[in-house]
C-alpha positions in Angstrom: 18.9 28.0 69.8 22.0 30.2 69.3 24.3 27.2 69.5 22.4 25.0 67.3 22.7 28.0 64.9 26.1 28.4 65.1 27.0 24.9 64.6 24.5 24.7 61.7 26.1 27.3 60.0 29.9 26.3 60.2 29.0 22.3 59.6 27.4 23.8 56.2 30.0 23.1 53.5 28.6 25.7 50.9 28.5 28.6 53.9 31.2 27.3 55.5 32.7 27.7 51.6 31.9 31.0 50.9 33.8 32.5 54.3 36.7 30.2 53.6 36.8 32.0 49.7 35.6 35.4 51.2 38.7 35.5 53.2 40.9 34.1 50.6 40.0 36.8 48.1 40.3 39.4 51.3 44.0 37.6 51.9 44.8 37.6 48.2 44.0 41.3 47.5 46.0 42.3 50.6 49.0 40.8 49.7 48.8 42.3 46.0 48.2 45.7 47.8 51.6 45.2 49.7 53.7 44.0 46.3 52.4 46.1 43.8 54.0 49.1 45.2 54.5 50.5 41.7 50.7 50.3 40.7 48.8 53.1 39.8 46.5 54.9 42.6 43.8 53.6 40.9 44.6 49.9 41.0 45.7 50.4 44.6 42.8 51.9 46.0 40.3 49.2 43.6 42.5 46.5 45.8 41.6 47.9 49.0 38.2 48.4 48.6 38.3 44.4 47.1 40.1 43.6 50.4 37.9 45.6 52.6 34.8 44.1 51.1 35.8 40.4 51.2 36.7 40.8 54.6 33.6 42.3 55.8 31.5 39.9 54.2 31.9 36.9 56.3 31.2 38.4 59.6 27.6 39.8 58.0 27.2 36.4 56.5 27.5 35.0 59.7 25.4 37.6 61.8 22.9 37.9 59.1 22.4 34.3 58.9 22.0 33.8 63.2 19.8 36.6 63.2 17.5 36.0 60.5 17.4 32.5 59.3 14.1 32.7 58.1 15.3 35.0 55.3 17.3 31.9 53.7 14.4 30.1 52.7 12.4 29.8 49.6 12.3 33.1 47.9 13.7 35.1 50.8 16.8 34.0 49.9 17.4 36.1 47.3 16.1 39.2 49.5 18.8 38.1 52.3 21.7 37.9 49.7 20.8 41.2 48.3 20.9 43.1 52.0 23.8 41.4 52.6 25.6 42.7 50.1 24.3 45.7 50.2 25.5 46.6 54.0 29.0 45.4 53.1 29.2 47.5 50.1 27.8 50.1 52.1 30.5 49.2 55.2 33.4 48.9 53.2 32.8 52.1 51.2 32.8 53.8 54.8 36.1 52.1 56.1 37.6 52.7 52.4 36.6 56.3 52.2 38.5 56.3 55.9 41.5 54.6 54.8 42.0 55.6 50.7 43.3 59.2 51.7 46.1 57.7 53.7 47.0 54.9 51.1 46.9 57.7 48.3 49.0 59.9 50.4 51.6 57.0 51.0 51.9 56.0 47.7 52.5 59.7 46.8 54.9 60.0 49.6 56.9 56.8 48.2 57.2 58.6 45.1 58.3 61.9 45.9 61.7 63.9 47.1 61.1 65.6 50.5 62.1 69.5 49.8 64.3 70.9 52.9 66.5 74.1 53.3 64.6 76.1 50.8 63.2 79.8 50.7 59.6 77.7 50.3 60.5 75.6 53.2 61.6 78.7 55.4 58.1 80.6 54.4 56.2 77.8 55.3 57.9 77.3 58.3 57.6 81.2 59.4 53.8 81.3 58.5 53.2 78.2 60.2 54.6 78.9 63.6 52.7 82.5 63.4 49.5 80.4 63.2 50.4 78.4 66.2 50.6 74.8 64.2 53.1 72.3 63.2 54.7 73.0 59.9 53.7 70.7 56.8 56.4 68.9 55.5 56.7 69.9 51.8 56.9 67.2 48.9 58.0 67.5 45.1 55.9 64.9 43.1 58.0 63.6 40.0 55.1 64.7 37.7 54.7 67.2 34.9 51.2 68.1 35.4 50.9 71.0 37.9 49.1 69.9 40.2 48.9 70.5 44.2 47.3 69.0 47.6 47.5 68.7 51.2 46.8 66.7 54.1 46.3 67.2 57.7 46.1 63.8 59.3 49.0 62.7 61.7 51.7 64.5 60.0 50.5 67.4 57.8 52.1 67.2 54.2 51.8 69.9 51.1 52.5 67.9 47.9 53.3 70.4 44.7 54.3 68.6 41.6 57.6 69.2 39.6 55.1 70.6 36.6 54.6 73.5 38.8 58.0 74.7 39.1 57.9 74.4 35.2 55.1 76.9 34.8 54.8 79.4 37.9 56.8 81.7 39.2 58.6 82.0 43.1 55.6 84.0 44.3 52.8 82.1 42.7 54.3 78.9 44.0 54.6 80.6 47.3 50.4 81.4 47.0 49.7 77.7 46.1 51.6 76.8 49.8 49.6 78.9 51.7 46.0 78.1 49.7 47.3 74.3 51.1 47.9 75.4 54.5 44.8 76.8 55.1 43.5 73.3 53.9 45.7 72.2 56.9 44.5 74.4 59.3 40.6 73.6 58.9 41.3 70.1 58.6 39.6 70.0 55.2 42.3 67.9 53.4 40.9 64.9 54.5 37.5 65.3 53.4 39.3 66.5 49.9 41.2 64.0 49.3 38.6 61.2 50.0 36.4 63.2 47.2 39.6 62.8 44.8 40.0 59.1 45.5 35.9 58.6 45.4 36.3 59.8 41.9 38.9 57.0 41.2 36.5 54.3 42.1 33.6 53.4 40.6 32.0 52.3 43.7 32.5 55.5 45.0 31.2 57.5 42.6 27.9 58.4 43.3 29.3 59.7 47.0 31.9 62.1 45.1 29.4 64.7 44.5 28.3 64.3 48.0 31.9 64.9 49.2 32.7 67.8 46.5 29.8 69.9 47.3 29.1 73.3 47.9 31.3 72.9 51.3 34.4 72.3 49.7 33.6 75.2 47.3 33.4 77.3 50.6 36.9 75.6 52.0 38.2 76.8 48.3 37.1 80.1 48.7 38.0 80.8 52.6 41.6 79.1 51.3 42.0 81.4 48.3 41.1 84.6 50.7 44.1 83.3 53.6 46.3 82.8 51.1 45.7 86.6 49.4 45.6 87.9 52.9 49.4 86.7 54.1 50.3 88.0 50.5 48.9 91.2 50.8 47.4 90.6 47.3 45.5 87.9 45.8 47.5 88.6 42.1 50.0 86.0 42.7 47.2 82.9 43.5 45.2 84.3 40.5 48.0 84.2 38.1 48.6 80.7 39.3 45.3 79.3 38.7 45.4 81.1 35.3 48.6 79.5 34.3 47.2 75.9 35.4 43.8 76.3 33.6 45.8 77.2 30.3 48.3 74.3 30.6 45.5 71.7 31.2 43.6 72.9 28.0 46.4 72.9 25.5 47.4 69.6 27.1 43.7 68.7 26.1 44.0 70.0 23.0 47.1 68.1 22.0 45.6 64.9 23.2 42.4 65.8 21.2 44.3 66.3 17.9 46.4 63.3 18.7 43.5 61.5 18.0 
């Protein structure tokens, strides 16, 4: 029965055509992902999701057909297709949320400058060694928007935008670095990045609030407390946040005025 089922699947021009087309889409998305290195993060993550969806679908299609052939007859066919698409979307989303932060960080590393031999590196290395962890690498992103984030999987990394150095003082930059170091210690950076990339892609939008719920808010508070404890005051971190908020509001105001 299983052999007959398998043969009937692969001898069907329609089913075989669907499988070939799906793998072709997966291959095309992967090639575009590798070649469009200058593409935006949203576009690259979209291609990643398309690749995963198209790659997973043929396997579910075959397994579903073998186990639920009755679904492919009459009115059950629509139910079978809806179920397969739902399962494929769920599996692709789960895999993408695991891989997307890695793709995102790789993209940022490629357009960033590795900061070495500065007082910020010395500060980061000193506190990391005191805490018994591997000192993270420090990168500067060529962006005027003040932003900072970290990534703790494999080699820990902290990313700071050039815009932060334009509006913040040395102690405020150190406070932000210590804040991100706390995220690396707690291994929360992967979750935070997953929440970030979830907002970039519509297939992930339903998961964004789940990933960025109260637990992430608690994590931010703990990271703030860690930075303040190291510096002996919360003044530098608080002033950094105020300046970043002011910058963002002024930018929003200018963009609104331009329309």
